[in-house]
C-alpha positions as CSV (number, residue, x, y, z in Angstrom):
1,M,167.3,-97.8,88.5
2,T,169.8,-95.0,89.2
3,R,168.9,-91.4,89.4
4,R,170.7,-88.8,87.3
5,R,172.6,-86.4,89.5
6,M,171.8,-82.7,89.0
7,G,174.8,-80.9,87.6
8,S,174.4,-77.8,89.6
9,L,172.1,-75.7,91.8
10,E,171.4,-73.5,88.8
11,E,170.1,-76.6,86.8
12,F,167.9,-77.6,89.8
13,A,166.5,-74.0,90.1
14,S,165.9,-73.9,86.3
15,L,163.9,-77.2,86.5
16,I,161.9,-76.0,89.4
17,E,161.1,-72.7,87.7
18,E,160.0,-74.5,84.5
19,K,157.6,-76.8,86.4
20,M,156.3,-74.0,88.6
21,G,155.6,-71.9,85.4
22,R,153.5,-74.7,83.9
23,T,151.7,-75.2,87.3
24,L,150.9,-71.5,87.6
25,E,149.5,-71.4,84.1
26,G,147.3,-74.3,84.8
27,I,146.0,-72.7,88.0
28,E,145.3,-69.5,86.1
29,R,143.3,-71.3,83.4
30,T,141.3,-73.2,86.0
31,L,140.5,-70.0,87.9
32,A,139.4,-68.3,84.7
33,E,137.1,-71.3,83.9
34,I,135.6,-71.2,87.4
35,M,134.9,-67.5,87.2
36,K,133.3,-67.8,83.7
37,R,130.8,-70.2,85.4
38,G,129.5,-67.4,87.6
39,L,131.3,-67.9,90.9
40,T,130.6,-64.8,93.0
41,V,132.9,-62.8,95.2
42,E,130.7,-63.7,98.2
43,E,131.1,-67.4,97.4
44,V,134.8,-67.0,97.3
45,R,134.8,-65.1,100.6
46,R,132.7,-67.8,102.3
47,H,135.1,-70.5,101.1
48,M,138.1,-68.5,102.3
49,D,136.5,-68.1,105.7
50,G,136.3,-71.9,106.0
51,L,140.0,-72.1,105.4
52,E,141.0,-69.8,108.3
53,E,141.7,-72.6,110.7
54,A,144.1,-74.4,108.2
55,F,145.9,-71.1,107.4
56,S,146.3,-70.4,111.1
57,M,147.9,-73.8,111.8
58,L,150.2,-73.8,108.8
59,S,151.4,-70.2,109.6
60,Q,152.5,-71.2,113.1
61,R,156.2,-71.2,113.7
62,W,157.9,-74.6,113.2
63,V,154.8,-76.3,111.5
64,L,156.0,-76.1,107.9
65,Q,159.6,-76.8,108.9
66,I,158.5,-80.0,110.6
67,M,156.3,-81.0,107.6
68,V,159.0,-80.3,105.1
69,L,161.7,-82.1,107.1
70,L,159.4,-85.2,107.4
71,L,158.7,-85.0,103.6
72,L,162.3,-84.9,102.7
73,S,163.7,-87.3,105.4
74,G,160.8,-89.7,105.8
75,P,159.8,-91.1,109.3
76,M,162.0,-89.7,112.1
77,R,162.3,-90.1,115.9
78,F,161.3,-87.2,118.1
79,S,165.0,-86.6,119.1
80,E,166.0,-86.6,115.4
81,I,163.5,-84.0,114.5
82,R,164.5,-81.9,117.6
83,R,168.2,-82.0,116.7
84,A,167.6,-81.4,113.0
85,L,165.5,-78.2,113.6
86,G,167.1,-77.0,116.9
87,I,163.6,-76.8,118.5
88,S,162.9,-77.3,122.2
89,S,161.3,-80.6,123.3
90,R,158.3,-78.8,124.7
91,T,157.6,-76.8,121.5
92,L,158.2,-79.9,119.2
93,S,155.8,-82.0,121.4
94,E,153.1,-79.3,121.1
95,K,153.5,-78.9,117.3
96,L,153.5,-82.6,116.7
97,G,150.4,-83.0,118.8
98,R,148.6,-80.3,116.8
99,L,149.7,-81.8,113.5
100,R,148.5,-85.2,114.7
101,E,145.1,-83.8,115.7
102,A,144.8,-82.1,112.2
103,G,145.6,-85.5,110.6
104,M,148.9,-84.2,109.0
105,V,151.3,-86.4,111.0
106,E,151.1,-90.0,112.2
107,R,152.9,-91.5,115.2
108,E,154.2,-95.0,114.9
109,V,155.3,-97.0,117.9
110,E,157.7,-99.7,117.1
111,P,157.9,-102.5,119.7
112,G,161.2,-103.0,121.5
113,P,163.2,-103.5,123.3
114,P,163.8,-100.6,123.3
115,V,160.4,-99.2,122.2
116,S,160.8,-96.6,119.5
117,T,158.4,-93.9,118.3
118,R,158.6,-92.4,114.8
119,Y,156.7,-89.6,113.2
120,R,155.7,-89.5,109.6
121,L,153.5,-87.5,107.3
122,S,150.0,-88.8,106.6
123,G,148.8,-88.8,103.0
124,D,147.2,-85.4,103.5
125,G,150.2,-84.1,105.3
126,R,152.4,-85.2,102.4
127,E,150.2,-83.5,99.8
128,I,150.1,-80.3,101.8
129,A,153.9,-80.3,102.3
130,L,154.4,-80.9,98.6
131,L,152.0,-78.1,97.7
132,T,153.9,-75.7,100.1
133,L,157.3,-76.3,98.5
134,P,156.7,-74.1,95.4
135,L,155.3,-71.3,97.6
136,L,158.3,-71.5,100.0
137,Y,160.7,-71.7,97.0
138,R,159.2,-68.6,95.4
139,L,159.1,-66.6,98.6
140,G,162.8,-67.6,99.2
141,R,163.7,-66.5,95.6
142,R,161.9,-63.2,96.1
143,G,163.8,-62.6,99.3
144,A,167.2,-63.5,97.7
145,T,166.5,-61.1,94.7
146,G,165.1,-58.2,96.7
147,G,161.5,-58.9,95.8
148,K,162.1,-59.4,92.1
149,G,161.9,-63.2,92.0
């Protein structure tokens, strides 16, 4: 099976915009249904408080870059990630450790010689990385259009 090559960046952007539009409409319909069922503002606030730790981790510098790189590239060695992002070894080690603790990234040790270690997204990490792409894309478009994206 061969993939059809996108003709241009504009075609790619148009396809993303179309898919995002349908996704946003679906989210709005779902929220409207939930609110009709009597969800209170206090219940929403309590739920959002429970998400604070996840928001804190995902908003740290390098975390989303690491996750998106692993999403797009697949399993990578530590040195490959470091070179691709231009991140220090110490910072990368810290971020990968936190992502592993949160269950977003898995470490695979391949027996040698030489022994090789690769990092890949877990199932949850893959889903979260996929869900962040539309947000990052939209924020990038807003920045490129002076906030009118």
